[in-house]
C-alpha positions in Angstrom: -0.3 -0.1 0.1 1.5 3.6 -1.0 1.9 5.8 1.9 -0.7 8.7 2.6 -0.1 11.5 5.0 -2.3 12.3 8.1 -2.7 14.0 11.4 -1.5 11.8 14.5 -4.3 10.4 15.7 -5.6 12.7 18.9 -5.7 10.6 22.6 -7.5 11.8 25.4 -5.5 11.5 28.4 -3.1 9.4 26.6 -5.2 6.5 26.9 -4.4 3.9 24.0 -7.0 2.3 22.2 -6.6 -1.3 24.7 -7.6 1.4 27.6 -10.5 2.8 26.2 -11.7 -1.5 25.2 -11.5 -1.6 29.1 -14.2 1.3 30.0 -17.3 1.1 31.3 -19.9 0.9 28.5 -21.8 4.0 30.8 -19.0 5.7 30.6 -19.3 6.1 26.7 -22.4 8.9 26.9 -21.1 12.8 28.3 -21.8 12.5 32.0 -24.5 15.6 32.8 -23.0 17.7 35.4 -24.9 19.8 38.2 -24.6 23.4 37.4 -22.4 25.3 40.3 -23.8 28.1 41.9 -21.1 30.8 40.4 -20.8 34.5 41.4 -21.7 37.6 38.6 -18.0 38.6 39.1 -17.2 35.3 38.2 -19.0 35.1 35.6 -17.8 38.4 33.9 -14.1 37.1 34.6 -14.6 34.4 32.6 -16.2 35.7 29.8 -13.5 38.3 29.1 -10.8 35.4 29.7 -12.9 33.1 27.2 -15.2 34.7 24.5 -14.9 31.0 22.8 -17.8 28.2 24.1 -16.2 24.7 24.2 -18.6 22.4 20.9 -20.5 19.8 23.5 -18.1 16.5 23.2 -18.8 14.0 20.4 -19.1 10.3 22.5 -16.3 8.1 21.2 -16.5 4.1 21.1 -14.0 1.9 20.1 -16.7 -0.4 18.3 -20.4 0.9 16.9 -22.3 -2.1 15.6 -25.5 -1.6 13.8 -28.4 -3.7 14.5 -29.8 -5.9 17.5 -30.8 -8.6 15.3 -28.8 -11.7 16.0 -26.1 -10.3 13.8 -25.3 -7.2 16.2 -26.3 -9.4 19.4 -24.1 -11.7 18.4 -21.6 -9.2 17.8 -21.9 -7.7 21.6 -21.9 -11.0 22.7 -18.6 -11.6 21.2 -17.0 -8.4 21.9 -17.1 -8.6 25.5 -15.9 -12.1 25.8 -12.9 -10.5 23.4 -12.2 -7.9 26.7 -13.6 -4.9 24.4 -16.7 -3.5 26.5 -16.1 0.0 24.5 -19.0 -0.4 22.1 -22.7 0.3 21.4 -25.5 -1.3 19.5 -27.3 1.2 17.3 -30.7 0.5 17.3 -33.4 2.6 15.0 -36.3 0.6 16.7 -37.2 0.1 20.8 -36.4 -3.2 21.1 -33.8 -5.8 19.8 -35.0 -8.3 17.3 -34.5 -7.7 14.0 -36.4 -9.1 11.7 -38.1 -11.3 14.3 -39.6 -8.0 15.9 -40.3 -6.3 12.5 -42.2 -9.5 11.3 -44.6 -10.5 13.5 -47.7 -11.3 10.6 -49.9 -14.2 11.3 -48.1 -17.5 11.3 -44.4 -16.1 11.5 -42.0 -18.6 12.5 -39.1 -19.8 11.1 -38.1 -22.8 8.1 -34.8 -23.5 10.1 -34.8 -25.9 12.8 -34.9 -24.5 16.2 -31.9 -26.1 17.5 -30.1 -25.1 14.8 -31.7 -21.4 14.7 -29.9 -20.2 17.6 -25.9 -19.3 18.9 -23.8 -22.2 19.6 -23.0 -20.2 22.5 -26.4 -19.9 23.9 -28.1 -23.3 23.4 -32.2 -23.2 24.5 -33.4 -26.2 26.0 -36.8 -25.3 26.1 -37.4 -24.2 22.1 -41.6 -25.6 22.4 -41.4 -26.4 18.5 -39.2 -28.5 16.6 -39.7 -25.4 14.2 -40.1 -22.4 16.3 -42.7 -19.2 15.3 -41.7 -15.4 15.8 -42.8 -14.9 19.3 -40.6 -17.6 20.2 -37.9 -16.3 18.6 -38.0 -12.9 19.5 -38.0 -13.7 23.3 -35.0 -16.1 23.0 -33.1 -12.7 21.6 -34.1 -11.0 24.5 -32.9 -13.1 26.9 -29.8 -13.7 25.2 -29.4 -9.2 25.5 -30.2 -10.1 29.2 -28.3 -13.3 29.7 -24.8 -11.3 28.4 -24.9 -8.4 29.7 -25.7 -6.2 26.4 -28.6 -3.6 28.4 -26.1 -1.5 28.8 -25.0 -1.2 25.2 -27.9 -0.6 23.5 -29.1 2.4 22.3 -32.7 2.5 20.9 -34.6 4.9 18.4 -31.1 5.2 17.6 -30.8 5.2 13.8 -27.8 5.8 11.5 -28.3 8.5 8.8 -24.8 8.7 8.0 -21.5 7.0 8.4 -18.0 8.6 7.0 -14.8 7.6 7.2 -12.5 10.6 8.3 -9.3 10.0 6.8 -7.0 12.7 9.1 -8.4 11.3 12.4 -8.6 7.4 11.3 -12.1 6.8 12.7 -16.1 6.7 11.7 -18.1 9.9 12.3 -21.6 8.6 12.9 -24.5 10.7 12.7 -28.1 9.3 14.1 -31.2 10.2 14.9 -30.7 10.5 18.4 -26.9 12.3 17.8 -22.9 12.0 16.7 -20.7 9.0 17.6 -17.2 8.8 16.7 -16.0 5.0 16.3 -13.1 3.1 15.7 -14.7 0.3 13.8 -17.9 -0.2 12.6 -20.4 -3.8 12.7 -23.0 -3.6 10.1 -25.4 -5.7 11.2 -28.5 -4.9 9.9 -29.4 -7.6 7.5 -30.5 -8.0 4.5 -33.8 -8.6 5.4 -34.6 -5.1 7.3 -35.7 -2.3 4.4 -39.1 -3.7 2.7 -39.9 -3.3 -0.9 -43.2 -2.4 -2.1 -43.8 -1.7 -5.8 -44.1 1.7 -7.3 -48.0 0.5 -8.5 -49.8 3.8 -10.8 -53.0 4.2 -8.7 -51.9 2.9 -5.1 -51.4 5.9 -3.5 -55.1 6.6 -4.2 -56.3 3.0 -3.1 -59.0 3.9 -0.6 -58.6 0.5 1.6 -55.7 -0.5 4.2 -52.4 -1.3 2.8 -49.0 -2.2 4.4 -46.2 -5.0 4.1 -46.5 -8.0 5.4 -43.1 -7.0 7.9 -44.9 -4.0 9.3 -48.0 -6.1 9.8 -51.1 -3.3 10.9 -53.0 -5.9 14.0 -55.4 -2.9 14.7 -56.9 -3.3 11.6 -60.0 -6.1 11.6 -60.0 -8.9 8.9 -62.7 -10.5 9.1 -64.8 -10.3 6.1 -62.9 -8.4 4.5 -61.8 -8.8 0.6 -57.9 -9.2 1.0 -55.3 -8.9 -1.5 -52.0 -10.7 -1.0 -49.4 -9.8 -3.2 -46.6 -11.7 -3.5 -45.9 -16.2 -3.3 -43.0 -16.0 -1.5 -42.1 -17.5 2.5 -43.8 -15.0 4.1 -46.9 -15.2 2.1 -46.8 -19.3 2.5 -47.4 -18.1 6.3 -49.8 -15.7 5.9 -52.3 -17.1 3.8 -52.9 -20.4 5.6 -53.3 -17.8 8.7 -55.6 -15.6 7.5 -57.5 -17.4 5.1 -60.3 -18.7 7.0 -61.4 -15.3 8.6 -61.1 -13.0 5.2 -64.1 -13.2 3.4 -62.5 -13.6 0.1 -58.9 -14.2 -0.5 -57.1 -13.0 -3.7 -53.5 -14.5 -4.6 -51.4 -12.3 -6.7 -48.5 -14.8 -8.2 -46.0 -13.6 -10.0 -44.1 -16.9 -10.2 -45.2 -20.1 -8.3 -43.0 -21.9 -5.5 -41.8 -25.1 -4.8 -43.8 -26.4 -1.3 -42.3 -29.4 0.9 -43.7 -30.7 3.6 -43.2 -29.0 6.9 -41.6 -31.6 9.3 -42.5 -29.8 12.6 -44.2 -31.2 16.1 -44.3 -30.0 19.6 -41.3 -30.1 21.5 -42.1 -32.9 24.4 -41.4 -31.6 27.9 -39.3 -34.9 28.5 -36.9 -33.4 25.3 -37.0 -30.1 27.0 -35.7 -31.9 30.7 -33.2 -34.0 29.0 -31.5 -30.8 27.0 -31.7 -28.6 30.4 -29.7 -31.4 32.4 -27.7 -32.9 29.8 -26.6 -30.0 27.6 -24.5 -32.8 25.2 -28.0 -34.2 24.0 -29.1 -30.6 22.4 -25.3 -30.6 21.0 -25.9 -34.0 19.3 -29.5 -32.8 18.1 -28.1 -29.7 16.6 -24.6 -31.7 15.0 -27.2 -34.2 13.5 -29.3 -31.0 12.1 -26.5 -29.3 11.1 -24.7 -32.5 9.2 -27.9 -33.1 7.1 -27.8 -29.8 5.9 -24.4 -29.8 4.7 -25.2 -33.4 2.9 -27.3 -31.3 0.7 -24.9 -28.5 -0.3 -23.5 -30.7 -3.2 -27.2 -30.7 -5.3 -27.2 -26.9 -4.7 -24.1 -25.6 -5.8 -22.3 -28.3 -7.9 -24.5 -31.1 -8.6 -28.5 -29.7 -9.2 -29.6 -32.6 -10.9 -29.5 -34.2 -7.5 -32.2 -32.2 -7.1 -34.6 -34.1 -9.1 -35.7 -36.9 -6.6 -37.0 -33.9 -4.1 -38.8 -32.0 -7.4 -40.5 -35.3 -7.3 -41.8 -34.8 -3.6 -43.2 -31.5 -4.3 -44.9 -32.7 -7.0 -46.5 -35.4 -5.2 -46.8 -33.0 -1.9 -48.6 -30.4 -4.9 -50.8 -33.2 -6.0 -51.6 -34.1 -2.2 -52.6 -30.8 -1.5 -55.0 -29.8 -4.4 -57.2 -31.5 -6.5 -58.2 -29.3 -8.8 -56.1 -29.7 -12.1 -56.6 -26.3 -13.0 -55.5 -24.9 -9.9 -52.4 -27.4 -10.2 -51.5 -26.0 -13.3 -51.3 -22.2 -12.2 -49.4 -23.8 -9.0 -46.6 -25.9 -10.7 -43.5 -24.2 -11.1 -41.4 -24.4 -15.1 -38.0 -24.4 -13.4 -35.7 -26.4 -11.4 -36.6 -26.8 -7.6 -34.2 -25.1 -5.7 -33.2 -21.9 -8.3 -35.8 -19.8 -5.9 -35.8 -20.4 -2.4 -37.6 -23.7 -1.5 -41.2 -22.8 0.7 -42.0 -25.4 4.1 -46.1 -25.9 4.5 -48.7 -28.2 5.4 -51.3 -26.1 4.8 -50.4 -23.6 2.5 -51.6 -25.2 -0.6 -54.9 -26.5 1.1 -55.5 -22.5 1.5 -55.2 -21.9 -2.0 -57.6 -24.1 -2.9 -59.9 -23.6 -0.6 -63.4 -22.3 -1.4 -63.0 -17.9 -0.6 -59.7 -18.1 -2.2 -58.7 -17.0 -5.7 -55.1 -17.4 -7.1 -54.3 -15.0 -10.0 -51.5 -16.1 -12.4 -49.7 -12.7 -12.7 -48.3 -10.3 -10.6 -50.1 -6.6 -9.8 -49.8 -3.9 -12.3 -52.4 -0.8 -11.4 -54.3 0.0 -9.0 -58.1 2.1 -10.1 -59.4 3.1 -6.6 -60.4 0.1 -4.8 -60.0 -2.3 -8.1 -56.5 -4.1 -8.7 -55.4 -5.0 -11.9 -53.5 -7.9 -12.8 -50.8 -8.0 -15.4 -53.1 -10.7 -17.1 -55.9 -7.3 -17.1 -57.9 -9.5 -14.5 -60.0 -7.3 -11.9 -60.3 -8.0 -8.0 -62.3 -5.7 -6.2 -60.5 -6.1 -2.8 -60.9 -3.8 0.8 -57.4 -4.3 2.0 -53.3 -5.0 -0.1 -51.1 -7.3 2.1 -47.5 -6.9 0.1 -45.5 -10.0 0.8 -43.1 -8.5 -2.1 -39.5 -8.9 0.0 -36.6 -6.8 0.9 -34.2 -4.4 -0.6 -31.3 -6.8 -0.4 -29.2 -6.5 -3.6 -29.8 -2.5 -3.1 -30.1 -1.9 0.9 -30.7 1.9 1.5 -27.9 1.9 4.1 -26.0 1.7 1.2 -26.6 5.2 0.4 -25.8 6.5 4.1 -21.8 5.1 4.3 -18.8 6.9 2.9 -15.6 5.2 2.6 -12.1 7.1 2.4 -13.0 8.7 -0.9 -15.7 9.8 0.4 -17.6 7.0 -2.1 -20.7 5.5 -0.6 -21.3 1.6 -0.7 -24.1 2.4 -3.4 -21.7 4.1 -5.9 -19.2 1.5 -5.1 -21.3 -1.7 -5.8 -23.4 0.2 -9.1 -21.9 -3.0 -10.8 -23.2 -5.2 -7.6 -22.6 -6.0 -4.3 -18.6 -7.7 -3.4 -16.7 -8.1 -0.2 -13.7 -10.1 0.6 -15.2 -12.8 2.4 -18.1 -11.3 2.8 -16.8 -9.1 5.4 -15.0 -6.5 4.2 -14.8 -3.8 1.3 -11.8 -2.0 0.0 -12.0 1.9 0.4 -13.8 1.4 3.4 -11.7 0.9 6.5 -12.5 -1.1 9.7 -15.9 -1.5 8.0 -17.2 -4.7 8.7 -20.1 -6.3 7.6 -22.4 -9.5 9.4 -24.1 -11.2 6.4 -22.6 -9.4 4.0 -21.9 -10.0 0.1 -22.6 -13.5 -0.9 -23.1 -14.8 2.9 -26.4 -16.0 2.2 -27.9 -19.6 2.6 -30.5 -21.6 0.4 -30.2 -24.6 2.8 -28.9 -23.7 6.2 -28.9 -21.8 9.6 -27.6 -17.6 8.9 -26.6 -17.9 12.3 -23.8 -20.7 10.9 -22.3 -18.0 9.1 -23.0 -15.3 11.1 -21.0 -16.9 14.3 -18.3 -17.6 11.2 -18.3 -13.7 10.2 -17.8 -12.6 14.3 -14.8 -15.0 14.4 -13.4 -13.1 11.5 -14.3 -9.6 13.1 -12.9 -10.5 16.3 -9.4 -11.5 15.2 -9.2 -8.7 12.8 -9.7 -6.5 15.4 -7.1 -8.3 17.5 -4.6 -8.3 15.2 -4.8 -4.8 14.3 -4.3 -4.5 19.0 -1.3 -6.7 18.8 0.2 -5.3 15.6 -0.4 -1.9 17.0 -2.6 -0.8 13.9 -5.0 1.8 13.8 -7.1 0.4 10.7 -7.3 -1.7 8.5 -8.8 -2.7 4.5 -9.1 -5.6 1.8 -6.4 -5.0 -1.0 -8.2 -4.0 -4.2 -6.2 -7.2 -5.8 -7.0 -9.8 -3.0 -10.9 -9.1 -3.2 -11.1 -9.4 -6.7 -9.8 -12.3 -6.9 -12.0 -13.5 -4.3 -14.9 -12.4 -5.8 -14.1 -13.6 -9.5 -13.4 -17.1 -8.0 -16.7 -17.0 -5.8 -18.7 -15.9 -8.9 -17.5 -18.4 -11.5 -18.4 -21.1 -8.8 -21.9 -19.5 -8.7 -22.2 -20.5 -12.2 -23.1 -24.0 -11.9 -25.4 -24.1 -9.1 -29.3 -24.4 -9.5 -29.2 -20.6 -8.5 -27.9 -19.7 -11.9 -29.0 -22.8 -14.1 -32.4 -23.4 -12.4 -34.0 -21.5 -15.2 -35.1 -18.5 -12.9 -35.3 -15.1 -11.9 -34.8 -15.0 -8.0 -34.4 -11.8 -5.8 -31.0 -13.2 -5.6 -29.7 -11.6 -8.4 -29.5 -8.3 -9.0 -30.3 -6.2 -11.8 -27.5 -7.4 -14.5 -28.5 -11.1 -13.2 -25.1 -11.2 -10.7 -26.0 -13.2 -8.0 -24.5 -11.2 -4.6 -26.5 -12.7 -2.1 -25.6 -16.8 -1.3 -22.9 -18.7 -0.7 -21.8 -20.9 -3.4 -20.3 -23.8 -0.9 -21.4 -25.1 2.5 -21.1 -23.5 6.0 -18.2 -25.9 7.2 -15.9 -24.4 3.8 -17.4 -21.0 5.0 -16.0 -21.3 8.6 -12.9 -22.3 7.2 -12.2 -19.7 5.1 -12.8 -16.9 8.0 -11.8 -18.4 10.5 -8.0 -16.0 10.7 -7.6 -12.7 8.8 -5.1 -13.8 6.1 -2.6 -9.6 6.6 -1.3 -10.7 3.0 -5.0 -9.9 2.0 -5.0 -6.3 3.7 -3.6 -2.8 3.8 -2.9 -1.8 7.4 -3.2 1.9 8.7 0.2 2.5 11.6 -1.6 3.6 15.0 0.3 7.0 15.0 2.5 8.2 18.3 1.3 11.6 20.1 5.2 13.0 19.4 5.3 12.2 15.8 5.4 14.8 12.9 1.9 15.1 10.9 3.9 13.2 7.9 4.8 10.2 9.7 1.9 8.0 9.3 2.9 5.5 7.0 0.7 1.9 6.2 2.0 -1.9 6.0 1.4 -3.9 3.1 1.7 -7.5 2.3 5.1 -8.5 1.0 5.9 -8.5 -2.6 5.2 -12.6 -2.8 2.3 -14.3 -5.1 -0.4 -14.6 -2.6 -1.3 -17.9 -1.0 -4.4 -20.0 -2.4 -6.2 -18.8 0.7 -5.1 -15.2 0.2 -6.8 -14.7 -3.4 -9.0 -17.2 -4.0 -11.6 -19.6 -2.7 -11.1 -23.3 -4.2 -9.8 -24.5 -1.6 -12.1 -23.2 1.3 -15.0 -24.0 -0.6 -14.4 -27.7 -1.7 
């Protein structure tokens, strides 16, 4: 890395980064000082001595975490375990939970088994069902915040409106709805399923009825007897439709593309099982390990040999035939692409709800709104009282991208105009000390995202630890390392079912590039993120207070050919 010139980093009271990491979280915010009684003469004297008023101090932390879902809370736990207590978790809502707080729609549940959809360091022996519902998962996250002492670090109703890297002071300047912060490092854990996406439809603004997204469910609106439109047939819709169909007067489902659906092997977990897992934690670990192994065995069919999914597709066809007797409706619900190309849905009640007498499936998307009449892309018209959008989220164009600015003043939105990419899903060239949790190409199509989150947290903690050991202030991936990683990643993506299955999914950006999913096993990703390879990084040295402003320099990798682990994913994705 070429040397850059910057001023020595200011340091309050000679405190080092290591000193700040031991600061109590309460010390982050400015103290409220009781005003003292002062004689008028003293006030006049002070005014003469100094006309300038000191600006209010901006609180500084070692790490600022954005979001308090699984990623944000997991980051908080791992930071504390690493001895870093000088951090805050900035949350725009008024409670923890992330997507499991926002998505409270009827029937909301996880499609990953409960004992796998939880932190390895926080097992829960009391899961009520093999696939737990939203209230139970949210309660689990609240408990994690309590048990691991994260409450003092949480800052609710604090939405990040801008984060900008300060080149001169080598730190992040963060603006929020609750004030400003500075931080040595930022962890973006807002997740890809945070900002709902509602299509820009002609006439939608003039619709006289109720309109809301599945992730912003209006529980005060009574659905009983109403004519309700469900727009979209993804994972949320597959849970919403069976939950509301029995109570609404008429349910109209706008289906642009049908989904493959498999049976959901859900059941209540017995009290005996709970007691066994609580008294003998090894049994819960064995259960988790079995669930993990079964999903790892499925990876090859998704990423290397999509032909192996034919058997799974036949099971889905059988499930459809069992759930829908009407051949015309079955034809509407039969996908024309290979199973796995789009997200596979799990439900035992979706097909029967679609086949109910008060449900109509429109095999087309919604084109426009004329008063209370919805016009489908096939020209059909439908009168409704309410519209529920199950149309997904801003995943490949996340709104946060336009709020974060790197070393050269470029935002993520500008940087990623040709598609999102990062080094090992975690760091991006030009954005020093900015770490993603669930970053580009870290999503999964068949297993638990918590496994990927914990791998990225390993990478984060190793990065921060290495910075301290080396005595550096910040790190960013080299452009070369990032490019090589993504060229190999996209090469491997070419043979996956997501690329060859013949569908258009939300995994793909506007250019057709898959910037969301990981084309490998969770085990290979764990290996890829176990340790930070410094040959992939440029390191900005920590400044000595006595150094001249021009004394700043940077470390770069030795001029040797990078190893396979540093330049590609051939080894770690195998």
